[in-house]
C-alpha positions in Angstrom: 23.2 -3.4 1.9 20.1 -1.6 2.7 20.2 1.4 4.4 17.6 1.2 8.3 16.1 4.7 7.3 15.2 3.3 4.0 13.5 0.3 5.9 12.0 2.7 8.3 10.9 4.7 5.5 9.5 2.4 3.5 7.5 0.7 6.0 5.9 4.0 7.3 4.6 4.2 3.6 3.2 1.0 3.8 1.5 1.6 6.5 0.1 4.9 5.9 -1.3 3.2 2.8 -2.8 0.4 4.6 -4.4 2.3 7.0 -5.7 4.8 4.0 -8.7 3.3 2.5 -8.4 1.8 -1.3 -9.7 -1.1 -2.8 -7.4 -3.8 -0.7 -8.9 -2.3 2.6 -12.3 -2.2 1.4 -12.6 -5.7 -0.3 -10.9 -7.6 3.0 -13.1 -5.5 5.5 -16.2 -5.7 3.8 -15.2 -9.8 2.8 -14.2 -10.1 6.7 -17.6 -8.7 8.0 -19.9 -10.4 5.5 -18.2 -13.5 5.3 -16.2 -14.1 8.3 -12.5 -14.5 9.4 -11.5 -17.3 7.5 -13.0 -15.8 4.0 -11.2 -12.6 5.0 -7.4 -14.7 5.3 -7.9 -16.7 1.6 -8.4 -13.3 0.4 -6.1 -11.5 2.0 -3.5 -14.2 0.5 -4.6 -13.5 -2.8 -4.0 -9.7 -2.0 -0.2 -11.2 -0.8 0.6 -13.2 -4.1 -0.3 -9.9 -6.5 2.6 -8.0 -4.1 4.9 -10.8 -4.9 4.2 -10.2 -8.5 5.2 -6.7 -8.2 8.4 -7.6 -6.3 9.4 -10.3 -8.8 9.0 -7.1 -11.6 10.9 -4.8 -9.6 13.7 -7.0 -9.0 13.6 -8.6 -12.6 14.7 -5.2 -14.0 11.9 -2.5 -14.5 14.4 0.4 -13.1 16.6 -0.3 -16.0 13.8 0.8 -18.5 13.0 4.1 -16.0 17.1 4.4 -16.7 16.7 3.9 -20.7 13.5 6.3 -20.5 14.3 8.9 -17.7 11.0 10.9 -18.7 8.8 8.0 -17.9 10.9 7.5 -14.4 9.9 11.5 -13.9 6.2 10.8 -15.1 5.7 7.9 -12.7 7.1 9.8 -9.9 5.4 13.1 -10.5 2.2 10.8 -11.1 3.0 9.2 -7.6 3.5 12.4 -5.6 0.3 13.3 -6.8 -2.0 10.1 -6.0 -0.1 9.9 -2.2 -1.3 13.6 -2.0 -4.9 12.9 -2.8 -4.6 9.8 -0.8 -3.6 12.3 2.1 -6.3 14.7 1.2 -8.8 12.5 1.1 -7.8 11.3 4.8 -7.6 15.0 6.2 -10.3 16.7 4.8 -13.3 17.0 6.7 -15.8 14.3 6.5 -13.1 12.0 5.4 -14.0 8.4 4.3 -13.8 5.6 7.1 -11.4 2.8 7.2 -14.0 0.7 8.5 -17.3 1.4 6.1 -17.8 -2.0 4.6 -20.4 -3.2 2.1 -22.8 -6.7 2.6 -21.4 -8.9 0.0 -22.9 -12.4 -1.1 -20.7 -15.2 0.4 -18.3 -16.8 -2.2 -16.1 -19.8 -2.8 -12.6 -20.1 -1.4 -11.2 -20.1 -5.3 -13.0 -16.8 -6.1 -12.2 -15.2 -2.6 -8.3 -15.7 -3.4 -8.5 -14.3 -7.0 -10.4 -11.3 -6.3 -8.3 -10.8 -3.5 -5.4 -10.9 -6.3 -7.1 -9.3 -8.8 -8.3 -6.0 -6.3 -4.5 -6.0 -5.1 -2.8 -6.0 -8.8 -5.1 -3.2 -10.5 -5.3 -1.2 -6.8 -3.2 2.2 -8.5 -1.9 2.6 -4.3 0.1 -0.3 -4.7 1.3 -0.3 -8.3 2.5 3.4 -8.2 4.3 2.3 -4.7 6.5 0.0 -6.7 7.0 1.7 -9.5 7.3 5.0 -8.8 7.7 5.1 -4.8 9.7 2.4 -3.7 12.8 3.6 -5.8 13.0 6.3 -3.7 14.8 4.3 -1.1 17.3 2.8 -2.9 20.8 3.6 -2.8 23.1 2.5 -5.8 26.4 3.4 -3.7 24.9 0.7 -1.1 25.3 -2.4 -3.8 23.1 -4.5 -5.7 20.2 -2.3 -6.7 17.9 -5.4 -7.6 18.6 -6.8 -4.1 17.8 -3.6 -2.3 14.7 -3.4 -4.5 13.8 -7.2 -3.2 14.7 -6.6 0.4 12.4 -3.3 0.3 9.4 -4.9 -1.4 9.7 -7.4 1.3 9.3 -4.7 3.8 6.4 -3.4 1.9 4.6 -7.1 2.3 5.6 -7.5 5.4 4.3 -4.9 6.9 0.7 -4.8 4.7 -0.3 -8.5 5.2 0.6 -8.2 9.0 -1.4 -5.4 9.4 -4.5 -6.1 6.7 -4.4 -9.5 8.5 -4.4 -8.1 11.8 -7.9 -5.9 10.6 -9.6 -8.9 8.9 -9.3 -10.4 12.2 -10.8 -7.5 14.1 -12.6 -5.9 11.8 -16.3 -7.0 13.2 -15.2 -5.4 16.3 -13.2 -2.3 15.2 -15.9 -1.5 13.0 -18.2 -0.9 16.0 -15.6 0.6 18.3 -14.4 3.3 15.3 -18.4 4.2 15.0 -18.9 4.5 18.1 -15.9 6.8 19.1 -15.7 9.8 16.4 -12.3 11.0 17.9 -10.5 8.2 17.2 -11.6 7.8 13.9 -10.6 11.6 13.1 -7.0 10.8 14.9 -6.4 7.6 12.7 -7.5 9.8 9.4 -5.0 12.6 10.5 -1.9 11.0 11.3 -1.9 8.5 8.5 -3.2 11.5 6.0 0.0 13.5 7.5 2.6 10.5 7.1 1.2 10.5 3.1 1.5 13.6 2.5 4.8 14.0 3.9 6.0 11.3 1.5 4.0 13.1 -1.8 5.6 16.5 -0.9 9.4 14.2 -1.0 8.5 12.6 -4.1 7.5 15.9 -5.9 10.6 17.8 -4.6 13.4 15.0 -5.4 15.7 15.1 -8.4 17.3 12.3 -8.0 17.9 9.9 -11.1 16.3 6.4 -11.6 18.6 3.7 -9.7 20.4 1.3 -12.0 
């Protein structure tokens, strides 16, 4: 079935993406600070549903398209490596963006909170690239059903992302104040996550394996 190393690898990438500022995190933290934890959790439910939609798409045979058009798979893989490299640079460069720099937002109703969370996640380039070009790197055809492996790895990503995003929603206000008052810890966070993303960017760019089918 799925190798433990693959599970650990996708979990680390998912964690690195969660800890790197992006549309999902900015929206969830901003909404939680502006409107409270309940609003943040409703928004997170929308984000999680978008993750589920991507997981279904991968399991339904997206990899078969890459097998039929190998150049598309290579192009997406290189695009994914470039994007991960850019995220790593954003985290590692001097004066990099803070994870907790929320914008002030007007209150929204639950339905809009859920919808905005869903749309924000669905259109998030980090998530799209993770599913279409990074997740396949951890699938090993010799271990059995590729679709099942893809689904299990997608579920690992969803669990990690929802858990840590939920944690940030619950402690957004106090953590924002804590990190703002302690620049050293903010620097450590950026360097660790930036290094993880940079390592996987190099792995993706240098990997020559064909698309799993």
